[in-house]
DRENTI-897128 format. One record per residue (C-alpha): x, y, z. Coordinates in steps of 0.1 Angstrom, whole numbers. Layout:
% DRENTI-897128
{{X Y Z}};
...
END
This chain:
% DRENTI-897128
{{1420 1317 771}};
{{1395 1301 749}};
{{1368 1323 763}};
{{1388 1356 757}};
{{1393 1343 719}};
{{1356 1332 714}};
{{1343 1367 727}};
{{1368 1385 704}};
{{1360 1366 673}};
{{1322 1363 680}};
{{1324 1403 680}};
{{1340 1405 646}};
{{1317 1410 614}};
{{1328 1412 576}};
{{1320 1447 562}};
{{1313 1453 524}};
{{1339 1435 503}};
{{1359 1451 475}};
{{1375 1433 445}};
{{1405 1440 424}};
{{1426 1419 402}};
{{1427 1383 418}};
{{1421 1397 453}};
{{1389 1403 474}};
{{1391 1422 508}};
{{1367 1422 536}};
{{1371 1448 563}};
{{1366 1433 597}};
{{1344 1453 620}};
{{1339 1453 657}};
{{1318 1475 681}};
{{1347 1477 707}};
{{1383 1490 708}};
{{1407 1478 736}};
{{1420 1503 763}};
{{1455 1492 755}};
{{1479 1520 746}};
{{1510 1510 724}};
{{1529 1521 694}};
{{1536 1501 662}};
{{1573 1492 654}};
{{1576 1515 624}};
{{1565 1546 643}};
{{1588 1536 673}};
{{1618 1531 651}};
{{1611 1562 631}};
{{1617 1586 661}};
{{1644 1565 677}};
{{1624 1556 709}};
{{1630 1519 699}};
{{1663 1504 685}};
{{1668 1470 666}};
{{1703 1458 660}};
{{1724 1429 658}};
{{1734 1411 692}};
{{1769 1417 702}};
{{1777 1384 688}};
{{1756 1385 658}};
{{1735 1354 651}};
{{1709 1347 621}};
{{1678 1338 643}};
{{1681 1366 669}};
{{1683 1405 670}};
{{1685 1428 699}};
{{1655 1452 705}};
{{1657 1481 731}};
{{1625 1501 739}};
{{1636 1534 753}};
{{1601 1548 757}};
{{1576 1548 781}};
{{1551 1531 757}};
{{1546 1495 749}};
{{1555 1487 712}};
{{1538 1460 690}};
{{1558 1440 667}};
{{1539 1424 641}};
{{1545 1386 633}};
{{1558 1385 596}};
{{1571 1421 598}};
{{1604 1425 579}};
{{1633 1446 593}};
{{1660 1457 571}};
{{1696 1465 576}};
{{1723 1450 599}};
{{1741 1421 585}};
{{1710 1407 566}};
{{1672 1414 565}};
{{1651 1394 588}};
{{1614 1387 593}};
{{1598 1386 628}};
{{1586 1350 638}};
{{1556 1361 656}};
{{1536 1390 671}};
{{1552 1404 703}};
{{1543 1432 726}};
{{1573 1449 741}};
{{1572 1463 776}};
{{1580 1499 783}};
{{1619 1507 791}};
{{1628 1471 783}};
{{1652 1451 761}};
{{1647 1416 746}};
{{1662 1391 721}};
{{1638 1392 691}};
{{1631 1359 674}};
{{1636 1364 638}};
{{1643 1345 602}};
{{1666 1355 575}};
{{1648 1368 542}};
{{1681 1377 524}};
{{1703 1345 522}};
{{1732 1360 502}};
{{1744 1387 526}};
{{1763 1385 560}};
{{1778 1419 562}};
{{1768 1453 578}};
{{1749 1479 557}};
{{1738 1499 587}};
{{1741 1496 626}};
{{1704 1497 631}};
{{1674 1481 615}};
{{1644 1498 597}};
{{1610 1483 590}};
{{1603 1470 555}};
{{1574 1451 543}};
{{1551 1424 557}};
{{1561 1391 545}};
{{1537 1377 517}};
{{1507 1355 529}};
{{1519 1322 516}};
{{1552 1326 536}};
{{1534 1337 567}};
{{1513 1307 567}};
{{1543 1284 562}};
{{1562 1299 590}};
{{1532 1300 613}};
{{1531 1263 612}};
{{1569 1260 616}};
{{1567 1283 646}};
{{1540 1261 662}};
{{1561 1232 658}};
{{1591 1248 673}};
{{1570 1259 703}};
{{1558 1223 708}};
{{1594 1209 705}};
{{1616 1235 721}};
{{1595 1262 735}};
{{1609 1288 713}};
{{1592 1307 683}};
{{1616 1296 657}};
{{1611 1289 618}};
{{1628 1267 594}};
{{1654 1287 578}};
{{1661 1265 549}};
{{1626 1262 538}};
{{1621 1300 542}};
{{1650 1307 517}};
{{1638 1281 494}};
{{1604 1296 493}};
{{1616 1331 487}};
{{1639 1317 460}};
{{1610 1301 443}};
{{1587 1330 444}};
{{1614 1352 430}};
{{1618 1328 400}};
{{1579 1328 396}};
{{1579 1365 396}};
{{1610 1371 374}};
{{1625 1389 402}};
{{1664 1392 405}};
{{1683 1400 436}};
{{1721 1398 441}};
{{1715 1387 477}};
{{1684 1367 475}};
{{1664 1394 492}};
{{1627 1391 496}};
{{1626 1429 499}};
{{1639 1431 461}};
{{1608 1412 451}};
{{1584 1439 467}};
{{1607 1467 452}};
{{1606 1452 417}};
{{1568 1447 419}};
{{1562 1480 436}};
{{1540 1496 408}};
{{1517 1466 407}};
{{1515 1466 445}};
{{1506 1504 445}};
{{1477 1495 423}};
{{1465 1471 451}};
{{1469 1497 478}};
{{1449 1522 458}};
{{1421 1496 453}};
{{1419 1488 490}};
{{1422 1520 511}};
{{1419 1520 548}};
{{1383 1513 559}};
{{1374 1537 587}};
{{1366 1517 619}};
{{1379 1484 607}};
{{1400 1464 631}};
{{1414 1441 604}};
{{1408 1424 572}};
{{1399 1390 557}};
{{1413 1383 522}};
{{1404 1360 495}};
{{1426 1352 465}};
{{1409 1339 433}};
{{1377 1329 452}};
{{1395 1312 480}};
{{1400 1324 514}};
{{1440 1333 519}};
{{1440 1345 554}};
{{1426 1370 582}};
{{1444 1396 603}};
{{1426 1414 632}};
{{1438 1436 660}};
{{1424 1449 693}};
{{1418 1484 679}};
{{1410 1502 648}};
{{1441 1526 651}};
{{1464 1497 648}};
{{1448 1481 618}};
{{1448 1516 600}};
{{1485 1520 606}};
{{1494 1485 595}};
{{1467 1484 567}};
{{1488 1491 537}};
{{1516 1468 547}};
{{1490 1439 551}};
{{1474 1447 518}};
{{1508 1445 501}};
{{1515 1412 519}};
{{1483 1396 505}};
{{1487 1415 469}};
{{1521 1399 463}};
{{1503 1365 465}};
{{1475 1379 443}};
{{1500 1390 418}};
{{1510 1353 412}};
{{1474 1343 405}};
{{1451 1347 375}};
{{1425 1375 381}};
{{1389 1369 390}};
{{1370 1349 415}};
{{1353 1372 438}};
{{1335 1357 469}};
{{1308 1365 493}};
{{1310 1376 531}};
{{1295 1341 540}};
{{1329 1326 536}};
{{1343 1350 562}};
{{1316 1343 586}};
{{1323 1304 583}};
{{1358 1309 586}};
{{1353 1330 620}};
{{1333 1303 633}};
{{1360 1277 625}};
{{1385 1298 646}};
{{1362 1297 676}};
{{1360 1259 675}};
{{1399 1254 670}};
{{1421 1235 694}};
{{1441 1261 714}};
{{1477 1257 727}};
{{1492 1283 748}};
{{1527 1295 753}};
{{1545 1323 772}};
{{1555 1351 748}};
{{1591 1364 748}};
{{1574 1399 752}};
{{1544 1405 773}};
{{1513 1383 773}};
{{1506 1348 759}};
{{1511 1333 724}};
{{1480 1311 714}};
{{1483 1287 686}};
{{1452 1277 668}};
{{1447 1244 649}};
{{1418 1222 635}};
{{1411 1205 602}};
{{1398 1241 590}};
{{1421 1266 604}};
{{1457 1272 615}};
{{1469 1305 632}};
{{1479 1323 662}};
{{1469 1351 685}};
{{1488 1375 710}};
{{1469 1380 742}};
{{1477 1405 770}};
{{1454 1413 799}};
{{1427 1393 784}};
{{1428 1413 752}};
{{1434 1399 717}};
{{1461 1422 705}};
{{1467 1405 670}};
{{1450 1375 655}};
{{1462 1359 623}};
{{1446 1328 608}};
{{1447 1309 576}};
{{1427 1280 561}};
{{1445 1247 570}};
{{1459 1230 542}};
{{1433 1201 532}};
{{1407 1219 553}};
{{1372 1226 543}};
{{1378 1261 529}};
{{1402 1258 500}};
{{1433 1279 506}};
{{1450 1300 480}};
{{1479 1276 477}};
{{1485 1273 441}};
{{1518 1291 443}};
{{1529 1268 471}};
{{1521 1237 449}};
{{1539 1253 419}};
{{1570 1259 440}};
{{1570 1223 455}};
{{1568 1210 419}};
{{1596 1232 406}};
{{1619 1219 435}};
{{1613 1183 428}};
{{1620 1190 389}};
{{1650 1211 392}};
{{1664 1195 421}};
{{1678 1228 434}};
{{1706 1225 458}};
{{1698 1237 494}};
{{1706 1273 502}};
{{1730 1279 531}};
END
């Protein structure tokens, strides 16, 4: 699998960067698109070819997904699904087979509700970058220990609560979705500043001059379809940071090189393909691989690594928890 990852990553290059507010975005370009044919979750849910619902006996960490169509469906890690008894986030990227059903590993992002608002789920936002980084590490640890892509529910709730306080956001149910809704005007400014780049297969993002993360897909059509959602994901972190701090594309090139040299662990995905987990002193992340194709790569600078990460919000959140001694959410 390392050869597949190396070939893919070495084929990526950073396009011209754009800067707005606290955020710099570099489109990631590639000379090849994969031959895979699939749909993204939002499109499949919109026309009813896929259903996501609570299991017959509802549980927090799993939903039930049914693909009625003759196409595979990509569910992006960190994608929010809204409805049911509470909103959830998807724990990792999954490729769903045609005409199949599966238990979907998820984590709650709305701790104050456990009642139905709808029978079926719709697609919401993508979880903000800081939380995606945190849950990526938790999922890696759970895969090592139990072979299941699970996150730490209590830590996820606490992180969302801290971000809500920091952004002066209120929600009767502690819903992450309400943070995005209340910051929609500012997030729209970032969407306008970073429109889809034709031919891009992904993006690398820096916040206040420090690399925050990278998302790349097997084909430009997927990146275009998920572009705005990812921009909003990183922008929510940018809104919590002072403006300024643009960087050059050399940082992106160095980060791509660190991905190639990372240690890889591989696990069978609950959907199709293989879940790769990446780790080194410089990088941590994951990649979904199917038929020797990197379908989705997501990577973050490792905490304490050579590339300083955009982690000021995380540090502030940790300090507040120690100072306020907030009781554990349950």
